[in-house]
N, C-alpha and C positions, 0 to 999 in steps of 0.2 A: 723653740716653743711654737712658733707660728707654723712651721713645717709639720710638727707633730700633730697640731690641731687640724691642719689641712688634710693630712693623711688619714686621720681617724674620723673625719666628718662624714664621709659617705656611709660608713658602717653605722654611725649614730643616727643618721637620717632615716635609714631604711630598716633598722633593727626590728625584728618581729613583725614585719609587714607582709611576709610572703603568703600566709594563709588567707588573709583578708584580700590581698591583691587578686588571688586566684578566684575567690568568691565573687568579687565585683566584676572581674573580667568575664567570667562565665555568665553573670547576670546581664552584662552589656551585650553578650553574644548568645542569649538564651535561645534564639531561634536557629542557631547553627546546628549542624550535625554533632552528635556526641563525640565523635573522634576528633572534631576540631576544637573542642573545649580543653582547658588546661587541667592537669593534675597537680602540677607544682611549678614554682618559679624560683630562680636563683637571681636575686638582685645584686648588682655590682657593689662590692664592698670597698674596692680600691680604685684608684685612677686607672683608666684604660681597661678595666675589666668589662666583660660582655654581659648583657642581660640574657640569661638562658631560661628556656621554658621546656616543659615536658607535657605531652598530650595524654589524654585519658586512655587511649588505646595502646600506648607504649610508655608507661609512667617512669621507666628506668632510663630512657634515652633522652638526653637533653640536646636542644638545638639553640643556635644563636638566633634570638628573636628577630633581629634586623634582617636575617637572611631568609627566614621562612614565612614571615607574616607580611600581609599586604599593608599598604599605607593606612587604610582604615583600621585594621586590627592593631597596628602599632599605636595609632591614636587612642584606641580603646584601652590598651595596656598602660599607656601614659596616664590616661584619665583614671584608671583603676589605682595606680600608684599614688596619685595626688589625693584622691578621695579616701584611700586607705589611711594615709597619713593624717588626714583631717579627722577620721573616726578615732584613730589611736590617741591623738592629742586631745580628744573631747572638745573640739572647737565648736562654739555655738553658731558660727557663721561659715558659710561656704560661698565663695565668689567664683564665678565662671566668666571667662571672656570667650564667647563663641566656641563652646565646648564640642560642637558636633561638626565643625568644619572638616571637610574631606571624609565624612562618614555617610554611608548610604542611608536611604529612608528606613529600611528594615531595622538597622542597628540604632538609628535615631529613636525609633519607637521603643526599643528595648532600654535605651539609656533613659528616656522619659519615665518609663515604668520603674526603673531602678531608683530614680531620684524622687519620684512623687507618689508611687504606689507601694513599693516595698518598704521595709522598716529600717533600712540602713541609715536614713537621714531624718528620722522622726525627731522633732524638737529643735531642729536647726533652722536658721533663717537662710534661705537661698537667694542669692542675687545673681541673675544671669543676664549678660549682655549678648545679644545675638543679631547677626545681619539677616538671618533667615526668617522671613515673615511666616512661612509655613510651620517651622518649628515653634515659633511664638504662638501662633493660633492653636496648634494642636496641643500645646502645653496647657492652655486654658481649658481645653476639653477634658484632658485626662485627669486634671486635679479635681474636677467636679465643681458644681455650682457653689457649694458652701465655701470651699477653699478659694474659689475665684472671687467671691465677695470680699475676702480678706486680703487678696493680693493687690499690690500696687504696680501699675504698668505705666511706663513712660516711653515716649517716642523722641528720639534725638535727631534733629535735622539741621543742616548747615544754613546759615544766613549769608546775605550778600556782603556783610561787613566782616566775614570770616569768624563770626562767633557761632555758638551753638544754640539753637532754639530747643527748649525742653517743653513738651506738651504732655499733659495727662490725657488718658483716653476719655473721650466724651461718652463712650458707650461700652459696656462690657464686651470682651472678646469671647466669653463663654456663650455658645449659641443659645442655650436655654435661658440664661439671664437676659440676653439681648432680645429674645423673642418676647419675654414677659414685659420688659420695659417698653418695647415698641407697641405691644398690644395695649398697654396701659395708657399710652399717649394717642391711641387711635390710628396708629400707622399699621394697618392690618396687613397690607401687602408685604411690607418689609418684615413684619412679624412672622408671616407665613414663610418667607424666604429663610429666616434664621431657624425656624422650626424644621424646615426641610434639611438645612445643613446639619442640624443636630441629629436628625434621623440618618442622614448619609454617613455621618461620622460613626454612629453606633453600628450601622450595617457593615461598614468597612471593617471595624474591629471584630464583628461577629464572623464574617466570612474569612478573615485572616486566621482567627482562632480555629475555625472549622477546618480550614485547609491544612493547618499544622497538626491537628489531632484526630482527624477522621481516619477511618479504616480505608486504606488505599484501594482495597478491593471493591468498595462500594461503587455503585453506578452513580454517575453525575446527578446532582439534584437539579430538577427543572422546575419551571413555573407550574407545570401541570401536576407534578408530584406534590408541590406545596399546597 
């Protein structure tokens, strides 16, 4: 009975996940070229089976994912499988431990958008532990000031007695909220700094979007043409 349960477990765990895995993987890699996105995935149903994928430009040919994907893309497909399982089970909670490790900045941005902007995880409570301060800060910008007001953020740091110190943030990480709070306390220079960071964050997103969607035949935009 134990062997039968063990042998049937992989199929039970990944049953009916393929389509959602493809959707999430392509969302995590939304800025990749179309031919690099997936059309289908075959999840392993038995021990020692391979994870196979097919790309949009050749949907009938399957490849061993571990042979053709980079380390970052393998991380993305693993993340897609875990989150697809969470969606299928209707779990109200989603917990991540450093989900963007070994993933480049462009794909981190796409993962943030999938988690916090798209509709995949609406109504779920997300708990994310991360070593990356940049991912932490940018998450507070992408969720917007209203969601940032409702978010709880904590910093964990080691103490000399080998215990862990847990600190709540003294000031919002969202640049707009921080600027308003600093302005309200008369710290105008620091308020201006946070406002500038908010503008820089918005400008970065604007130029990134333009670079992905502009007509490549257009001449470069200069300060004079603006």
